C-alpha positions as CSV (number, residue, x, y, z in Angstrom):
1,M,20.4,158.3,-18.6
2,P,23.4,158.7,-17.3
3,Q,23.7,158.1,-13.1
4,T,25.5,162.3,-11.6
5,E,28.4,161.8,-9.0
6,K,26.8,161.9,-5.3
7,T,28.5,164.8,-4.2
8,V,28.7,165.5,-0.3
9,R,28.9,169.3,1.1
10,Y,29.9,169.6,5.1
11,I,27.7,172.7,6.3
12,A,28.7,174.7,9.1
13,P,26.4,175.3,12.1
14,K,25.2,179.3,12.1
15,A,25.0,181.2,15.0
16,S,21.3,182.7,15.6
17,V,21.6,186.6,14.8
18,S,20.7,187.0,18.9
19,E,23.4,185.0,19.9
20,E,26.3,186.6,17.4
21,V,25.0,189.9,18.7
22,K,25.4,188.2,22.7
23,N,28.7,187.2,21.8
24,K,30.4,190.2,20.3
25,Y,28.6,192.8,22.3
26,R,28.2,191.4,26.0
27,Q,31.0,191.0,28.5
28,K,31.7,187.7,29.9
29,R,30.3,187.6,34.0
30,V,32.8,186.6,35.3
31,A,33.1,185.3,39.6
32,A,35.6,184.5,41.4
33,Y,36.1,181.7,44.3
34,C,38.6,182.0,46.8
35,R,39.0,179.9,50.2
36,V,40.7,179.8,53.5
37,S,40.5,176.5,56.0
38,T,41.7,178.1,59.3
39,Q,40.6,181.2,60.9
40,Q,44.4,182.3,62.1
41,E,45.1,185.9,61.2
42,E,47.8,184.8,58.5
43,Q,44.9,182.8,56.9
44,I,43.0,186.2,57.0
45,N,44.8,188.5,55.8
46,S,45.4,186.2,52.9
47,Y,41.4,185.8,52.0
48,E,41.0,189.5,52.2
49,V,44.5,189.9,49.9
50,Q,43.0,187.2,47.3
51,T,39.2,189.1,47.5
52,R,41.0,192.6,46.5
53,Y,43.6,190.5,43.9
54,Y,40.4,188.9,42.1
55,T,38.2,192.5,42.1
56,E,40.5,194.7,40.8
57,K,41.6,192.0,38.4
58,I,38.0,191.4,36.9
59,N,37.4,194.9,36.8
60,A,40.7,196.3,35.0
61,E,39.5,194.2,32.1
62,P,37.1,195.5,29.8
63,K,35.4,192.2,28.5
64,W,34.7,191.2,32.0
65,K,32.0,192.0,34.3
66,L,32.5,191.3,37.9
67,V,29.5,189.4,38.9
68,R,30.4,188.7,42.8
69,I,33.4,187.2,44.7
70,F,32.5,184.2,46.3
71,A,34.7,183.1,49.7
72,D,34.4,180.8,52.5
73,K,36.3,181.5,55.6
74,G,37.2,178.9,57.7
75,I,36.3,175.8,55.8
76,S,37.6,172.5,54.8
77,G,37.6,171.8,50.8
78,T,37.7,167.8,51.4
79,S,34.0,168.3,50.9
80,T,31.3,170.9,49.7
81,K,28.9,170.4,52.3
82,H,29.4,173.6,54.8
83,R,30.8,175.8,52.0
84,D,28.0,178.2,51.3
85,E,29.6,180.4,49.5
86,F,30.4,178.0,47.3
87,N,27.3,176.3,46.8
88,K,25.8,179.6,46.3
89,M,28.1,179.9,43.5
90,I,26.7,176.9,42.0
91,R,23.7,177.6,41.9
92,M,23.7,180.6,40.2
93,C,25.6,179.2,37.7
94,K,23.1,177.2,37.1
95,R,20.3,180.0,36.9
96,G,22.9,181.2,34.1
97,R,24.2,184.0,35.5
98,I,27.9,183.5,35.2
99,D,30.1,182.8,32.7
100,M,33.4,182.4,34.1
101,I,35.0,181.1,37.0
102,I,38.7,182.2,38.8
103,T,40.0,180.4,41.3
104,K,43.5,180.6,42.6
105,S,44.3,176.6,42.3
106,I,42.7,173.3,42.1
107,S,43.3,173.0,45.6
108,R,41.1,176.3,46.6
109,F,38.2,174.5,44.8
110,A,38.1,171.9,46.1
111,R,40.0,168.8,48.0
112,N,38.4,166.0,47.5
113,T,38.6,164.2,43.7
114,V,35.3,163.3,43.5
115,D,33.7,166.6,44.2
116,C,36.3,168.5,42.0
117,L,35.6,166.4,39.1
118,K,31.5,166.6,39.7
119,Y,31.1,170.2,39.7
120,V,34.3,171.0,36.9
121,R,31.8,168.3,34.9
122,L,28.5,170.1,36.2
123,L,29.4,173.7,35.3
124,K,30.8,172.3,31.8
125,D,27.7,171.1,30.8
126,I,26.2,174.5,31.2
127,N,28.7,176.1,29.2
128,V,30.9,177.8,32.6
129,D,34.3,177.4,32.2
130,V,36.6,177.3,35.5
131,F,40.3,178.7,35.3
132,F,42.7,177.9,37.5
133,E,45.6,180.4,37.8
134,E,48.1,178.1,39.1
135,Q,47.8,175.3,36.9
136,G,46.7,177.5,34.0
137,I,44.2,175.4,33.0
138,H,40.4,176.2,31.6
139,S,37.9,173.6,32.2
140,I,35.5,174.1,29.4
141,E,39.3,173.3,26.7
142,K,39.7,169.3,25.0
143,G,42.1,167.5,27.4
144,S,41.4,169.8,31.2
145,E,40.1,167.0,32.5
146,F,42.9,164.5,32.6
147,Y,45.3,167.5,34.5
148,I,42.0,168.1,36.8
149,T,42.2,164.5,37.7
150,V,45.8,164.8,38.3
151,Y,45.7,168.0,40.0
152,G,42.8,167.1,42.0
153,S,44.7,163.6,43.6
154,I,47.5,166.0,44.8
155,A,45.2,167.9,46.8
156,Q,43.2,165.6,48.1
157,S,46.7,163.2,48.8
158,E,47.8,166.7,50.6
159,S,44.5,166.4,52.7
160,E,45.2,163.2,53.9
161,N,48.7,163.9,54.8
162,I,47.5,167.0,57.0
163,S,44.7,164.6,58.6
164,A,47.7,161.9,59.4
165,N,49.4,164.6,60.9
166,V,46.6,165.5,63.2
167,R,45.6,162.4,64.1
168,W,49.0,161.8,65.6
169,G,49.2,165.1,67.1
170,K,45.8,164.4,69.0
171,E,47.0,161.3,69.7
172,Q,50.3,162.3,71.3
173,S,47.7,164.9,73.1
174,A,45.8,162.0,74.2
175,R,48.8,160.0,75.5
176,E,49.3,162.8,77.9
177,G,45.9,163.3,79.3
178,N,45.1,166.5,77.8
179,V,41.0,166.4,77.7
180,S,39.6,168.7,75.1
181,F,35.6,170.2,76.7
182,H,32.8,171.2,74.4
183,Y,30.8,173.4,76.4
184,K,28.0,174.5,73.9
185,N,25.8,171.2,74.2
186,F,27.4,170.0,77.7
187,L,24.9,170.4,80.6
188,G,26.7,171.4,84.2
189,Y,30.4,173.1,83.1
190,R,31.3,176.3,81.3
191,K,34.6,177.2,80.7
192,G,36.1,179.0,83.4
193,D,38.5,182.3,83.6
194,D,41.9,179.3,84.1
195,G,40.4,177.7,80.9
196,N,39.8,174.4,82.9
197,P,36.1,173.7,83.0
198,E,34.0,174.6,86.3
199,I,30.5,173.5,88.0
200,V,27.8,175.5,86.7
201,P,25.3,175.3,90.4
202,E,22.1,175.5,88.9
203,E,23.2,173.3,86.1
204,A,24.4,170.6,88.5
205,E,21.3,170.7,90.2
206,I,19.4,169.2,87.1
207,I,22.1,166.5,87.0
208,R,22.1,165.5,90.8
209,Y,18.0,164.9,90.5
210,I,18.2,163.5,87.2
211,Y,20.5,160.6,89.2
212,E,18.8,160.8,92.3
213,R,15.3,160.7,90.9
214,F,17.2,157.5,88.6
215,L,18.3,155.8,91.6
216,A,14.9,156.0,93.7
217,G,12.9,154.2,90.5
218,D,11.9,156.3,88.0
219,S,12.1,155.5,84.7
220,H,13.5,157.0,81.7
221,Q,10.1,158.4,80.8
222,T,9.1,159.4,83.7
223,I,12.2,161.5,84.5
224,I,12.0,162.9,81.3
225,N,8.4,163.7,81.7
226,N,9.5,165.4,85.2
227,L,12.0,167.9,83.4
228,Q,9.4,169.1,80.6
229,N,7.1,169.7,83.1
230,K,9.8,171.5,85.0
231,K,10.3,173.5,81.4
232,I,13.8,172.5,82.4
233,L,15.5,173.0,78.5
234,T,17.6,170.2,77.4
235,P,21.7,170.5,76.9
236,G,21.1,171.5,73.2
237,G,18.7,174.5,74.8
238,K,15.8,172.4,73.6
239,E,12.3,172.0,75.7
240,R,11.7,168.5,74.3
241,W,14.2,165.6,75.8
242,T,14.7,162.2,74.5
243,Y,15.8,159.2,75.8
244,G,19.1,158.9,74.0
245,T,20.0,162.5,75.8
246,L,18.9,161.3,79.2
247,H,20.4,158.1,78.8
248,S,23.7,159.9,78.0
249,I,23.8,162.1,81.5
250,L,23.3,159.1,83.2
251,T,26.3,156.9,82.0
252,N,29.3,160.1,81.0
253,E,31.8,159.4,82.9
254,R,32.6,163.4,83.3
255,Y,30.2,164.1,85.7
256,M,32.1,162.0,88.3
257,G,35.2,164.6,87.4
258,D,36.6,161.5,84.6
259,A,37.1,161.7,81.0
260,I,37.5,158.8,78.1
261,I,39.6,160.4,75.4
262,N,38.9,159.1,71.5
263,K,35.4,158.0,72.3
264,T,35.2,158.4,68.8
265,Y,36.9,158.6,66.0
266,T,36.7,160.0,62.5
267,V,36.7,157.4,59.4
268,D,38.6,159.4,56.7
269,C,39.1,163.8,56.2
270,I,36.9,163.3,52.9
271,S,33.5,161.4,54.8
272,K,34.2,163.0,57.5
273,K,31.9,160.3,59.4
274,K,32.4,159.7,62.9
275,K,32.3,156.3,64.4
276,R,32.2,154.8,67.9
277,N,35.9,153.9,69.2
278,N,35.5,149.8,70.2
279,G,39.2,149.5,69.9
280,E,40.1,150.6,66.2
281,R,41.6,153.4,68.2
282,A,43.6,153.6,71.0
283,K,41.3,154.8,74.4
284,Y,42.8,156.8,77.5
285,Y,41.1,157.5,80.5
286,V,41.9,160.0,82.7
287,E,40.5,160.4,86.5
288,N,40.1,163.4,88.2
289,N,40.4,165.7,85.8
290,H,37.7,168.5,86.9
291,P,35.4,168.8,89.3
292,A,33.0,166.2,89.7
293,I,29.3,167.1,90.1
294,I,28.7,163.3,90.7
295,D,30.0,161.0,93.3
296,R,31.7,158.0,92.7
297,A,29.8,155.7,94.2
298,T,26.6,157.3,93.2
299,F,27.8,156.9,89.7
300,G,28.8,153.7,90.4
301,K,25.3,152.6,91.5
302,V,23.8,154.1,88.3
303,Q,25.7,152.2,86.3
304,E,24.8,149.0,88.1
305,E,21.3,150.1,87.9
306,I,21.2,150.4,84.1
307,A,23.1,147.0,83.3
308,R,20.5,145.5,86.3
309,R,17.6,147.2,84.6
310,S,18.2,146.3,80.4
311,G,19.2,142.0,82.3
312,L,15.8,141.8,83.6
313,R,14.2,138.4,82.8
314,K,12.7,138.4,80.0
315,V,8.6,136.6,80.1
316,K,6.2,135.3,77.4
317,Q,2.4,136.3,78.4
318,V,-0.5,135.2,76.9
319,G,-1.6,138.0,74.7
320,T,2.4,139.3,73.4
321,K,4.2,138.1,70.1
322,T,7.4,138.9,72.4
323,E,9.0,138.4,75.6
324,L,8.8,141.3,77.6
325,G,11.7,142.2,80.0
326,K,10.4,145.9,80.6
327,Y,11.6,148.0,83.4
328,S,8.6,149.3,86.0
329,S,8.7,152.2,87.6
330,K,5.0,152.3,89.3
331,Y,6.0,149.6,91.4
332,A,8.7,147.9,92.7
333,L,7.6,144.3,93.5
334,T,7.0,144.0,89.5
335,E,10.9,143.8,89.1
336,L,11.5,142.3,92.6
337,L,9.1,139.7,93.4
338,V,9.9,136.0,91.8
339,C,8.1,132.8,92.1
340,G,10.2,130.5,93.9
341,E,8.9,127.5,92.1
342,C,9.9,128.5,88.2
343,G,11.7,131.5,88.9
344,T,8.7,133.9,86.7
345,P,8.4,137.2,88.4
346,Y,4.9,138.0,89.7
347,R,1.8,140.3,88.4
348,R,0.0,142.5,90.1
349,C,-3.5,141.8,90.2
350,T,-7.0,143.3,91.0
351,W,-9.7,141.2,92.5
352,T,-13.3,142.2,93.0
353,A,-15.8,140.3,95.2
354,C,-19.1,141.6,96.2
355,G,-17.8,144.9,95.3
356,N,-14.3,144.5,97.6
357,K,-11.2,145.0,95.8
358,R,-8.4,143.3,97.1
359,I,-4.7,143.7,95.4
360,V,-2.9,140.0,95.3
361,W,0.5,139.4,93.5
362,R,0.2,136.2,91.3
363,C,3.0,134.4,89.3
364,I,2.7,135.3,85.3
365,S,3.5,131.5,84.5
366,R,0.9,130.0,87.0
367,L,-1.2,133.1,85.4
368,D,-1.3,132.3,81.9
369,Y,-0.8,128.8,81.6
370,G,-2.0,127.1,85.0
371,K,-0.7,124.5,86.5
372,K,0.9,123.3,83.2
373,R,4.2,125.1,84.2
374,C,4.1,126.1,87.4
375,H,2.2,123.7,90.0
376,N,2.2,125.2,93.9
377,S,3.2,129.0,93.1
378,P,1.0,131.1,95.8
379,T,-1.3,134.2,95.6
380,M,0.2,137.0,97.7
381,S,-2.0,139.7,99.4
382,E,0.2,142.5,98.6
383,E,-1.2,144.0,102.1
384,D,0.8,141.2,103.9
385,L,3.8,141.2,101.2
386,H,4.6,144.8,102.1
387,R,4.3,144.3,106.1
388,A,6.6,141.5,105.9
389,I,9.3,142.9,103.9
390,M,9.0,145.8,105.9
391,S,9.9,143.7,109.3
392,A,12.4,142.0,107.2
393,V,14.2,145.3,106.3
394,Q,14.2,146.9,110.2
395,T,15.7,143.3,111.3
396,V,18.5,143.0,108.9
397,A,19.0,147.1,109.8
398,M,19.6,146.7,112.9
399,Q,23.1,144.8,111.8
400,N,23.8,146.4,108.8
401,T,24.8,150.1,109.4
402,K,25.1,151.1,105.1
403,L,21.0,149.8,105.5
404,L,21.2,151.4,108.7
405,Q,22.3,154.8,107.0
406,T,19.5,154.4,104.3
407,L,16.7,153.3,106.3
408,K,17.6,156.2,108.6
409,T,17.4,158.7,105.5
410,F,14.1,157.5,104.7
411,I,13.0,158.0,108.6
412,T,13.9,161.6,108.4
413,M,12.3,162.4,105.0
414,T,9.0,160.6,105.8
415,V,7.9,161.1,109.7
416,K,8.0,164.4,111.1
417,C,11.0,165.2,113.6
418,D,13.0,167.9,114.8
419,D,16.4,168.8,114.4
420,S,17.8,167.0,117.9
421,E,16.0,163.8,117.2
422,D,17.3,163.5,113.6
423,R,20.9,164.3,115.7
424,E,20.0,161.5,117.7
425,L,19.7,158.8,115.1
426,E,22.8,160.2,113.2
427,I,24.6,159.6,116.7
428,K,22.9,155.7,116.8
429,V,24.1,155.2,113.1
430,R,27.4,156.3,114.4
431,L,27.7,154.3,116.8
432,A,26.8,151.2,115.2
433,E,29.5,152.3,112.7
434,I,32.1,152.2,115.2
435,N,31.5,149.2,116.6
436,D,31.7,147.8,113.3
437,E,35.1,149.2,112.9
438,F,36.5,148.1,116.1
439,Q,36.0,144.7,115.9
440,K,37.5,144.8,112.0
441,A,40.6,147.0,113.8
442,M,40.8,143.9,116.6
443,S,40.7,141.3,114.4
444,L,44.0,142.7,112.3
445,V,46.5,142.8,115.9
446,S,48.5,139.9,115.8
447,V,52.1,139.3,117.7
448,D,55.0,141.1,116.8
449,D,53.5,143.2,113.7
450,D,54.9,146.8,112.7
451,N,51.4,147.9,111.9
452,N,49.9,146.9,115.4
453,L,51.1,150.8,116.5
454,V,48.8,151.9,113.8
455,I,45.7,150.0,115.1
456,E,46.0,151.0,118.2
457,Q,46.3,154.3,117.1
458,R,43.2,153.9,115.4
459,L,41.2,151.9,118.0
460,T,42.2,155.0,120.8
461,E,40.5,157.2,118.1
462,L,37.8,155.4,118.0
463,I,37.3,154.6,121.8
464,M,37.5,158.6,122.3
465,E,34.6,159.3,119.4
466,K,32.9,156.7,121.2
467,E,32.9,158.0,124.5
468,K,32.4,161.8,123.3
469,L,29.0,160.4,120.9
470,N,27.7,159.1,124.3
471,K,27.7,161.7,126.5
472,E,25.8,163.5,123.9
473,L,23.5,160.4,123.3
474,A,23.0,161.3,126.8
475,K,22.6,164.7,127.1
476,Y,19.5,164.0,124.1
477,S,18.2,161.2,126.4
478,D,17.8,164.1,129.7
479,E,16.3,166.6,127.5
480,D,13.6,163.9,126.2
481,S,12.9,162.9,129.6
482,A,12.2,167.0,130.7
483,N,9.9,167.0,127.7
484,S,8.4,163.8,127.7
485,D,5.2,165.2,128.7
486,S,4.9,167.9,125.8
487,K,6.2,165.3,123.3
488,A,4.5,162.1,124.1
489,N,1.2,162.8,121.7
490,E,3.4,164.3,119.5
491,I,5.9,161.5,117.5
492,V,7.6,158.4,118.7
493,R,11.7,158.8,118.8
494,L,13.1,158.4,115.6
495,T,15.4,155.5,117.5
496,D,12.0,153.7,118.9
497,I,11.3,153.6,115.5
498,L,14.3,151.1,114.1
499,E,13.0,148.6,117.2
500,N,9.2,149.0,117.9
501,Q,7.4,151.0,115.0
502,P,6.7,149.1,112.4
503,L,8.0,151.0,108.8
504,Q,5.5,152.0,105.8
505,F,6.5,150.2,102.7
506,N,8.1,152.8,100.5
507,D,8.6,151.3,96.6
508,E,11.6,153.9,96.5
509,L,13.5,152.5,99.6
510,I,12.7,149.1,98.7
511,R,14.4,149.3,95.2
512,Q,17.3,151.0,96.8
513,M,17.9,148.5,99.6
514,L,16.4,145.0,97.7
515,Q,17.8,142.6,94.9
516,C,15.3,140.4,94.9
517,V,11.9,138.8,97.2
518,V,11.2,135.0,96.7
519,V,7.9,133.5,97.4
520,E,8.9,130.1,98.7
521,S,5.2,129.3,100.0
522,K,2.2,131.2,100.7
523,E,3.6,131.2,104.7
524,R,7.3,132.1,103.9
525,I,9.6,134.8,102.0
526,K,13.3,135.2,100.8
527,V,14.5,138.7,101.2
528,I,17.8,138.9,99.6
529,F,19.6,142.3,99.7
530,N,22.1,144.6,97.9
531,D,24.7,143.4,99.6
532,G,24.0,139.8,99.3
533,T,22.8,139.4,103.0
534,E,19.6,137.1,102.8
535,I,16.8,136.3,105.1
536,D,13.7,133.8,105.5
537,Q,10.7,135.8,106.9
538,P,7.7,135.3,107.9
539,I,4.3,136.1,106.4
540,L,2.1,137.1,109.4
């Protein structure tokens, strides 16, 4: 039987009845998208004009039905992250509520080539057409992606050029020392009537409290707990404080009236990722830019204390996997007391014998490893250590005006006294400062020196001030003699306290005055002060 010839016929796809009816009688659901990138008045007018234009255009077309006008105002087109209206439009497209989007141009739709192609392809996959009026391109048509890519690249390039111009302008402004202040999440300052920063008194008190407690020896966590217990809110208005927030306050130079420009920089205009400036861009330091909340001396001490705490010697202790060098705010001697033989810090221990407890300090190496690493380090009684250290502090303070001032502040806080006694101690401290300055000035006097006249004038001023203070001091002495009977059992004069009365050990005071205490033997320690002064002190 002869074989018949094989034939192939093409069968065109036939739309369902429902699709034919829908396409024939249903209006095309059309939305419009417009965007302006700034909040300037002329841009706002453009935004209003675009919105009105698309409303009238879509309503005038019989086969079109207006879904909604989506408009982002004051938003950059380089990213879709913060374009709420744009993202809402995409969600409605995914739900099948929009058939076509009209927009002015590719640059209005997106200035990021990757984002532009991403969303055009996404919409094309769900059969949503995007019509770019300025370029006359329908994204759903064949070959449109090539033109969209070209025009999208041009739009991105324009954004990059604008970004470069803005960066150049900021660089010029930085060179001139113009500082921008962001008050929203900044504690202590607000924008004044003249446009410059002004101090907020109640917030400034919080800043001063943080600095004072840190210098007094409190750890970050202790300060955080105190702030939260006092119901003090963070700069961002939150109840919970973090280490980073507190550390930022303690290290921010703006609290002493200065400002560093360009601490961070934006990597590029597309990702808008910010990075810390470690030399990639120029930095500028502006001094005395605005009123200071913290004086320079205090700010400097805080930075030194931060560096000191972070640089504490690490010690490997038995039962731990890593070396420990953590700052302790509970006991000052935890970080200050070190072994003179091996240099290892001492640890506070409690000895119990026959029901009696005794506090002692022992070398960590000797405690954990015995004589293997440290042969002769002695065990020190806490009571004896405290007494010897305070004796050394009193001895050195009487010869050092700066230490004397610190000690005077401590005494007035811890010893009950009236105003006259406080003033008497102030006079004595000032007389010690005058004597110190007088000796330094005398050493500068030389033969045939033009500066001698200035020095002589200063010496005269010091002599006059000293005579005036001595008269005032004598007046207080006469008053004390007249009232000695009533005050005999009430309090010891503050000036006598420095010379005769042993002071009680105080962790805050010791942190402010001492660099370290070296245990040299059971009978002797070496006390080293922050200014480098050293004194060998016997243990009595």
